[in-house]
C-alpha positions as CSV (number, residue, x, y, z in Angstrom):
1,M,0.0,0.0,0.0
2,Q,1.2,3.5,-0.9
3,I,0.4,6.3,1.6
4,K,1.2,9.9,0.9
5,R,0.3,13.3,2.3
6,F,-0.7,16.2,0.0
7,E,-0.8,19.9,1.0
8,A,-2.6,22.5,-1.0
9,K,-4.4,25.8,-0.5
10,T,-7.9,24.4,-1.0
11,M,-9.5,21.0,-0.7
12,T,-10.3,20.9,-4.4
13,A,-6.6,21.4,-5.3
14,A,-5.6,18.8,-2.8
15,L,-8.0,16.2,-4.3
16,K,-6.7,17.0,-7.7
17,M,-3.2,16.3,-6.5
18,V,-4.4,13.0,-5.1
19,K,-6.1,12.0,-8.4
20,D,-3.0,12.9,-10.4
21,E,-0.8,10.9,-8.2
22,F,-2.9,7.8,-7.4
23,G,-5.9,8.0,-9.7
24,V,-9.5,7.8,-8.8
25,D,-9.1,4.6,-6.9
26,A,-7.3,6.4,-4.1
27,V,-8.8,6.3,-0.7
28,I,-8.8,9.4,1.6
29,L,-7.4,8.4,5.0
30,S,-7.6,11.8,6.8
31,A,-8.1,15.5,6.1
32,R,-7.3,18.5,8.2
33,T,-7.0,22.3,8.0
34,L,-3.5,23.7,8.3
35,R,-3.3,26.9,10.4
36,Q,-0.8,29.6,11.0
37,S,0.0,30.0,14.7
38,G,-0.1,33.4,16.6
39,G,-2.7,35.8,18.0
40,F,-4.8,35.5,21.1
41,F,-6.6,32.4,19.8
42,N,-3.3,30.6,19.0
43,A,-4.9,29.6,15.8
44,G,-4.4,32.3,13.2
45,R,-5.6,32.1,9.7
46,A,-6.0,28.9,7.6
47,A,-2.9,28.2,5.7
48,G,-4.3,25.4,3.6
49,V,-5.4,21.8,3.9
50,E,-3.6,18.5,4.3
51,V,-5.0,15.3,2.9
52,T,-3.6,11.8,3.5
53,A,-4.4,9.3,0.8
54,A,-3.5,5.7,0.0
55,K,-3.6,3.4,-3.0
56,D,-3.4,-0.3,-3.1
57,S,-4.1,-2.7,-5.9
58,G,-6.3,-4.7,-3.5
59,W,-9.0,-2.1,-3.1
60,S,-12.5,-2.9,-4.4
61,V,-13.5,-1.6,-7.8
62,Y,-16.9,-0.3,-9.0
63,N,-19.0,-1.9,-11.7
64,A,-21.0,0.0,-14.3
65,A,-24.0,0.2,-11.9
66,G,-21.9,2.0,-9.3
67,R,-21.9,-1.0,-6.9
68,T,-18.8,-2.4,-5.2
69,I,-17.5,-5.7,-6.5
70,P,-14.6,-7.7,-5.1
71,N,-11.3,-7.4,-6.8
72,P,-10.1,-10.9,-7.6
73,A,-6.5,-9.9,-6.9
74,A,-7.3,-8.3,-3.6
75,P,-6.2,-10.1,-0.3
76,V,-9.0,-11.1,2.0
77,L,-9.4,-8.6,4.8
78,Q,-10.4,-9.4,8.4
79,P,-13.5,-7.7,9.6
80,E,-11.5,-5.2,11.8
81,A,-9.2,-4.4,8.9
82,A,-12.1,-4.1,6.5
83,E,-13.8,-1.7,8.9
84,R,-10.7,0.5,9.1
85,S,-10.3,0.4,5.3
86,V,-13.8,1.5,4.4
87,R,-13.9,5.1,5.4
88,R,-17.2,6.8,6.2
89,G,-18.5,10.2,6.9
90,L,-16.5,13.1,5.5
91,F,-13.8,10.8,4.2
92,Q,-16.3,9.0,2.0
93,S,-17.6,12.3,0.9
94,L,-14.1,13.4,0.0
95,N,-13.6,10.1,-1.9
96,A,-16.7,10.8,-3.9
97,S,-15.4,14.3,-4.6
98,L,-12.2,12.8,-5.8
99,R,-14.0,10.6,-8.3
100,S,-16.2,13.5,-9.4
101,L,-13.1,15.4,-10.5
102,T,-12.6,12.8,-13.2
103,Q,-16.3,12.8,-14.1
104,R,-16.3,16.5,-14.7
105,R,-13.5,16.1,-17.2
106,G,-15.5,13.6,-19.3
107,S,-14.5,10.4,-17.6
108,T,-17.0,7.5,-17.4
109,A,-15.6,6.2,-14.1
110,P,-18.6,5.4,-11.9
111,S,-18.9,7.0,-8.5
112,A,-19.8,5.1,-5.3
113,P,-23.4,5.2,-4.1
114,P,-23.9,7.6,-1.2
115,D,-23.8,6.0,2.2
116,A,-26.8,6.7,4.5
117,S,-24.5,7.5,7.4
118,A,-22.4,9.8,5.3
119,T,-25.6,11.6,4.1
120,E,-26.8,12.1,7.7
121,L,-23.4,13.4,8.8
122,A,-23.4,15.8,5.8
123,Q,-26.8,17.1,6.9
124,L,-25.5,17.6,10.5
125,H,-22.5,19.5,9.1
126,H,-24.8,21.6,7.0
127,H,-26.9,22.4,10.0
128,L,-23.9,23.7,12.0
129,L,-22.8,25.8,9.1
130,A,-26.3,27.3,8.9
131,Q,-25.9,28.2,12.5
132,E,-22.7,30.1,11.7
133,V,-20.4,27.6,13.3
134,A,-16.9,28.0,11.7
135,R,-16.3,25.5,8.9
136,D,-13.2,24.0,10.4
137,L,-14.9,23.5,13.8
138,A,-18.0,22.0,12.2
139,G,-15.7,19.6,10.4
140,E,-13.8,18.7,13.5
141,F,-17.2,18.1,15.3
142,I,-18.3,15.7,12.5
143,E,-15.0,13.8,12.6
144,Q,-15.2,13.4,16.4
145,I,-18.9,12.4,16.6
146,Q,-18.5,9.7,14.0
147,R,-15.7,8.1,16.0
148,L,-18.0,7.6,19.0
149,P,-18.5,3.9,19.7
150,G,-21.9,2.8,18.4
151,F,-22.7,6.2,17.0
152,D,-25.8,6.3,14.8
153,P,-26.8,9.6,13.1
154,L,-30.4,8.4,13.1
155,L,-30.6,8.5,16.9
156,E,-33.5,10.2,18.5
157,T,-33.3,13.9,19.0
158,H,-32.4,14.0,22.7
159,A,-29.8,11.3,22.4
160,L,-28.2,13.0,19.4
161,R,-28.2,16.3,21.2
162,S,-26.6,14.8,24.3
163,L,-23.9,13.3,22.1
164,A,-23.3,16.7,20.5
165,G,-22.9,18.3,23.9
166,A,-20.3,15.7,24.9
167,V,-18.4,16.1,21.7
168,F,-18.3,19.9,22.0
169,H,-17.1,19.5,25.6
170,D,-14.2,17.3,24.3
171,M,-13.4,20.1,21.8
172,G,-13.0,22.5,24.7
173,L,-16.5,24.0,25.4
174,R,-16.8,24.5,29.1
175,Q,-19.1,26.2,31.6
176,A,-17.4,28.2,34.3
177,A,-17.1,26.6,37.7
178,D,-17.4,28.4,41.0
179,P,-14.5,30.8,41.3
180,P,-12.0,30.9,44.2
181,Q,-12.7,33.4,47.0
182,H,-10.7,36.3,48.3
183,G,-10.7,35.5,52.0
184,L,-14.4,35.2,52.9
185,V,-15.6,37.4,50.1
186,R,-16.3,36.0,46.6
187,I,-15.4,38.8,44.2
188,T,-16.9,38.9,40.7
189,V,-15.7,41.5,38.2
190,M,-17.7,42.5,35.1
191,A,-15.5,44.1,32.4
192,G,-15.8,44.7,28.7
193,P,-16.5,47.3,26.0
194,C,-19.0,50.1,26.2
195,G,-22.6,49.1,25.9
196,A,-22.0,45.4,26.3
197,G,-24.4,45.1,29.3
198,K,-21.9,44.9,32.2
199,T,-24.1,46.9,34.7
200,T,-27.3,45.0,33.9
201,T,-25.4,41.7,34.2
202,A,-23.9,42.8,37.5
203,V,-27.3,43.8,38.9
204,K,-28.9,40.6,37.7
205,L,-26.3,38.6,39.4
206,A,-26.7,40.6,42.6
207,A,-30.4,40.1,42.5
208,T,-30.0,36.3,41.9
209,Q,-27.6,35.9,44.8
210,A,-29.2,38.4,47.3
211,V,-32.9,37.9,46.6
212,R,-33.2,34.3,45.4
213,A,-30.2,32.7,47.3
214,G,-30.4,34.9,50.4
215,R,-26.7,35.7,50.4
216,K,-25.2,38.9,51.7
217,V,-24.0,40.7,48.5
218,A,-22.5,44.1,47.9
219,L,-22.1,46.2,44.8
220,L,-19.0,48.1,43.8
221,T,-18.8,50.4,40.8
222,V,-15.6,51.9,39.5
223,D,-17.4,53.5,36.5
224,D,-16.9,57.2,36.7
225,Q,-16.8,57.6,32.9
226,R,-20.4,57.1,31.9
227,I,-22.8,59.9,32.8
228,G,-25.3,58.7,35.5
229,A,-23.5,55.4,35.9
230,I,-22.9,55.9,39.7
231,E,-26.4,57.1,40.3
232,Q,-27.9,54.3,38.3
233,M,-26.0,51.7,40.4
234,R,-27.2,53.4,43.6
235,I,-30.8,53.2,42.5
236,Y,-30.4,49.5,41.7
237,A,-28.8,48.8,45.0
238,S,-31.6,50.6,46.8
239,I,-34.2,48.5,45.1
240,L,-32.4,45.3,45.9
241,G,-31.6,46.4,49.4
242,V,-27.8,45.7,49.1
243,P,-25.0,48.1,50.0
244,V,-23.0,49.9,47.3
245,A,-19.7,51.7,47.1
246,V,-17.9,53.8,44.5
247,A,-14.1,53.6,43.8
248,T,-12.1,55.7,41.4
249,S,-8.7,54.8,42.7
250,A,-6.8,51.8,44.2
251,A,-7.0,53.3,47.6
252,E,-10.8,53.7,47.5
253,T,-11.1,50.1,46.2
254,R,-9.0,48.9,49.1
255,Q,-11.3,50.8,51.5
256,A,-14.5,49.3,49.9
257,L,-13.0,45.8,50.2
258,Q,-12.3,46.3,53.9
259,A,-15.8,47.6,54.4
260,F,-17.4,44.5,52.8
261,Q,-15.3,41.9,54.5
262,E,-18.4,40.5,56.2
263,M,-20.2,40.0,52.9
264,D,-20.5,36.7,51.0
265,G,-20.0,38.3,47.7
266,L,-18.8,41.5,46.0
267,I,-19.9,42.2,42.5
268,V,-17.8,44.9,40.6
269,D,-19.0,47.0,37.7
270,T,-16.3,48.6,35.5
271,P,-16.3,51.3,32.9
272,G,-16.5,50.3,29.2
273,V,-13.2,50.3,27.3
274,S,-13.3,50.1,23.5
275,P,-10.6,48.5,21.4
276,A,-9.3,52.0,20.5
277,E,-8.7,52.8,24.2
278,E,-6.2,50.1,25.2
279,P,-4.2,52.5,27.4
280,R,-7.2,52.8,29.7
281,L,-6.9,49.1,30.5
282,G,-3.7,49.8,32.5
283,E,-5.6,52.4,34.6
284,L,-8.4,49.9,35.2
285,R,-6.0,47.2,36.3
286,Q,-4.5,49.6,38.9
287,I,-7.9,50.4,40.4
288,L,-8.8,46.7,40.6
289,E,-5.4,45.5,41.8
290,P,-6.3,45.5,45.6
291,L,-9.2,43.1,44.9
292,Q,-6.9,40.3,43.6
293,A,-10.0,39.0,41.8
294,K,-9.8,35.6,40.2
295,D,-13.3,35.7,38.7
296,I,-13.1,38.3,35.9
297,H,-15.8,38.1,33.1
298,L,-15.4,39.7,29.7
299,V,-18.9,40.7,28.9
300,L,-19.7,40.8,25.1
301,N,-22.8,41.7,23.1
302,A,-24.1,38.5,21.3
303,C,-25.4,40.6,18.4
304,T,-21.9,41.8,17.5
305,R,-20.3,40.3,14.4
306,E,-17.7,37.6,15.1
307,K,-14.8,39.5,13.6
308,D,-15.6,42.5,15.8
309,L,-15.8,40.3,18.9
310,V,-12.4,38.8,18.0
311,R,-11.0,42.4,17.7
312,V,-12.4,43.2,21.2
313,I,-11.0,40.1,22.7
314,E,-7.6,40.8,21.1
315,S,-7.6,44.3,22.6
316,W,-8.3,42.9,26.1
317,K,-5.7,40.1,26.0
318,E,-3.4,42.0,28.4
319,F,-6.3,42.2,30.9
320,P,-6.5,39.1,33.2
321,F,-10.1,38.0,32.3
322,N,-10.7,34.3,32.5
323,R,-14.4,33.9,31.6
324,L,-16.7,35.0,28.8
325,A,-20.3,36.2,29.3
326,F,-22.7,37.2,26.5
327,T,-25.7,39.5,26.7
328,R,-28.7,40.3,24.4
329,L,-29.1,36.7,23.3
330,D,-32.8,37.4,22.7
331,E,-31.8,39.9,20.0
332,A,-29.3,37.5,18.3
333,G,-30.2,35.2,15.4
334,A,-27.7,32.4,14.8
335,C,-25.4,31.9,17.8
336,G,-22.7,29.8,16.2
337,H,-20.2,32.6,16.4
338,L,-20.4,32.5,20.2
339,L,-19.5,28.8,20.1
340,N,-16.6,29.7,17.8
341,L,-15.2,32.2,20.3
342,L,-15.5,29.8,23.2
343,L,-13.8,26.9,21.4
344,R,-11.0,29.1,20.0
345,T,-10.2,31.0,23.2
346,R,-10.7,27.8,25.4
347,L,-12.4,30.1,28.0
348,P,-15.4,28.9,29.9
349,L,-18.9,30.4,29.5
350,S,-20.1,32.1,32.7
351,Y,-23.3,34.0,32.0
352,L,-25.9,34.5,29.2
353,G,-28.2,37.5,29.3
354,T,-31.5,36.7,27.5
355,G,-33.3,40.0,28.0
356,S,-33.7,43.1,30.1
357,K,-35.7,41.6,33.0
358,I,-33.9,41.5,36.4
359,P,-33.1,38.9,37.5
360,E,-35.2,36.5,35.3
361,D,-33.2,37.1,32.1
362,L,-30.0,35.6,33.3
363,A,-29.7,32.0,32.2
364,Q,-29.3,29.5,35.0
365,R,-27.6,26.9,32.7
366,P,-25.9,29.1,30.1
367,L,-24.0,26.4,28.3
368,E,-27.1,24.2,27.9
369,L,-29.1,27.2,26.6
370,L,-26.4,28.1,24.1
371,L,-26.3,24.5,22.7
372,D,-30.1,24.6,22.6
373,R,-30.0,27.7,20.5
374,I,-27.5,26.2,18.1
375,W,-29.1,22.7,18.1
376,P,-32.8,23.3,18.8
377,L,-34.4,20.1,20.2
378,G,-37.6,20.8,18.4
379,D,-36.1,21.1,15.0
380,A,-33.0,18.9,15.3
381,R,-34.7,15.7,14.1
382,S,-35.9,17.3,10.8
383,Q,-32.6,19.2,10.4
384,A,-30.6,16.0,10.9
385,R,-32.6,14.4,8.1
386,G,-31.9,17.3,5.8
387,D,-35.2,19.2,5.9
388,L,-33.4,22.5,6.3
389,A,-35.5,24.4,3.8
390,E,-39.2,24.1,3.0
391,P,-40.0,22.8,-0.5
392,E,-41.2,25.0,-3.2
393,G,-44.8,25.9,-2.9
394,A,-44.9,25.3,0.9
395,A,-46.4,28.1,3.0
396,V,-46.4,28.9,6.7
397,P,-49.5,27.1,8.1
398,P,-51.4,29.8,9.9
399,S,-54.4,29.3,12.1
400,E,-57.8,29.8,10.7
401,S,-58.1,33.3,12.0
402,V,-54.7,34.4,10.7
403,R,-54.8,36.1,7.3
404,F,-51.5,37.9,7.1
405,V,-48.0,37.2,8.4
406,A,-44.8,39.3,8.8
407,N,-41.1,39.0,9.6
408,G,-40.3,40.6,12.9
409,S,-37.0,41.7,11.4
410,S,-38.5,43.2,8.3
411,A,-40.9,46.1,7.6
412,L,-43.3,44.1,5.3
413,Y,-46.3,41.9,5.8
414,H,-47.5,39.2,3.4
415,R,-50.2,36.7,2.6
416,P,-49.3,33.3,4.0
417,D,-48.8,31.9,0.5
418,C,-46.2,34.6,-0.5
419,K,-42.9,33.1,-1.6
420,W,-41.0,35.4,0.9
421,V,-42.9,33.8,3.8
422,R,-40.9,30.6,3.3
423,K,-37.7,32.4,4.3
424,I,-39.1,33.7,7.6
425,K,-37.6,31.9,10.6
426,P,-40.2,30.6,13.1
427,E,-38.9,32.7,15.9
428,H,-39.4,35.9,13.8
429,L,-42.9,35.0,12.5
430,L,-45.7,37.4,13.4
431,Q,-49.4,36.7,12.5
432,F,-52.3,39.1,12.0
433,V,-56.0,38.7,11.6
434,S,-56.3,41.7,9.3
435,A,-54.3,44.1,7.2
436,A,-55.3,46.9,9.5
437,E,-53.7,45.1,12.5
438,A,-50.5,44.6,10.5
439,E,-50.4,48.3,9.4
440,S,-51.1,49.4,13.0
441,R,-47.9,47.7,13.9
442,Q,-46.1,49.9,11.3
443,F,-45.8,47.1,8.7
444,T,-46.1,47.8,5.0
445,A,-47.9,45.6,2.4
446,C,-45.6,43.4,0.3
447,R,-45.7,44.3,-3.4
448,N,-45.1,40.7,-4.5
449,C,-48.3,39.2,-2.9
450,D,-50.2,42.5,-2.7
451,P,-52.2,41.7,0.6
452,H,-54.8,44.4,-0.3
453,R,-56.1,42.5,-3.3
454,P,-58.7,39.8,-2.7
455,A,-57.3,36.3,-2.2
456,R,-57.5,34.0,-5.1
457,A,-59.9,31.7,-3.3
458,E,-62.2,34.7,-2.6
459,V,-62.1,35.7,-6.2
460,E,-62.9,32.2,-7.4
461,T,-65.8,32.0,-4.9
462,T,-67.2,35.3,-6.0
463,A,-67.0,34.3,-9.6
464,R,-68.7,31.0,-9.0
465,D,-71.5,32.7,-7.0
466,A,-71.9,35.2,-9.8
467,A,-72.1,32.5,-12.5
468,R,-74.6,30.6,-10.3
469,R,-76.8,33.6,-10.0
470,A,-76.6,34.3,-13.7
471,G,-77.6,30.7,-14.5
472,S,-80.6,30.8,-12.2
473,R,-82.0,33.7,-14.1
């Protein structure tokens, strides 16, 4: 058997190199993305791909019908060896792509029939990409999940979802554990860029610990940059019935820590620092130095683009944060970019903010919620089977009283049979009983389906009634 590794910029180029070297009977043994090291994520940019392929005269061949037939010259393989030789999942897909290169150039070489397991894995891979999970991470997930003993991609939804959670955990996805304490006081610091939701998250956490858990909690704000920030924190503290202190220097922070030695927890709110204000991070570190905090959360807006979040994290890399928290999850669409950040930084997820309510909108099991958003239990079964898009002609099934629908992220409303309705995500679907109701919500009629015109069924009914009346005369 001949085994050789091929490196190229793209997978297509690598497969072409394999075909030129070994022909279409080559078997893909492994494939991985080559990355340049460096940066906060220690991952860098993709430098290309590496494919390991093999060729042996003993491999099976394909007949004209595309079915595998034994090669008379091939040695007999033991069951274990045969199982290792026959590659499934992505590798079989790559082998099919290898053969398709010859077909596109006019070759009559038949391709292997698709394997059911490979098809299901491809659909799972497509689902992750649709959720904006990075392509290399989605590929790694598929490779790991197909290695699980007894894995069957046709498992029931909850079992498949549990396996997915276990695989993501093996890839580095973690939930933050209870932090170490500073003496008798557990100190939690909320840091991050402007407008990320640090203050709201700090107050939610204080309410959860003080009101629900009955612990003695104090608030400390060092935010003297934002207008009204100190007064806002005092109002929240008054409502919750917890003490609050303000510190604008290391000496004042030390005094506040001394005053709160009898507390179970101290939650610290900090001023926002944008990527363009990195020098301010040094000042913030000096103010927080007396706390010696081991529980520092970098709070980020889940609605921000992934590349902008990466820029924020890179700008904060000199600050000793050790957890990631995300806010405004209720306003975000796909959440795969959050999974990308957690896997690449190898930092645990601490909190997920799901709205503005205090303290209800702070997820109790953030990691489980994030996976549910990426892998919805209600839709995973159909998505795993490839039903990722509704067929042509399908319409949203409204109730009998619903005559119009709209996309909550758009400004138009439509008839239920409009072609644009098929593109509306279920969580964004709004329904109305009349055009007046839709327009009272500031929606505009779609020009494609023209909701103001009578529906086709109404027109046909009116025409039949008119013809019936004319015939009776």
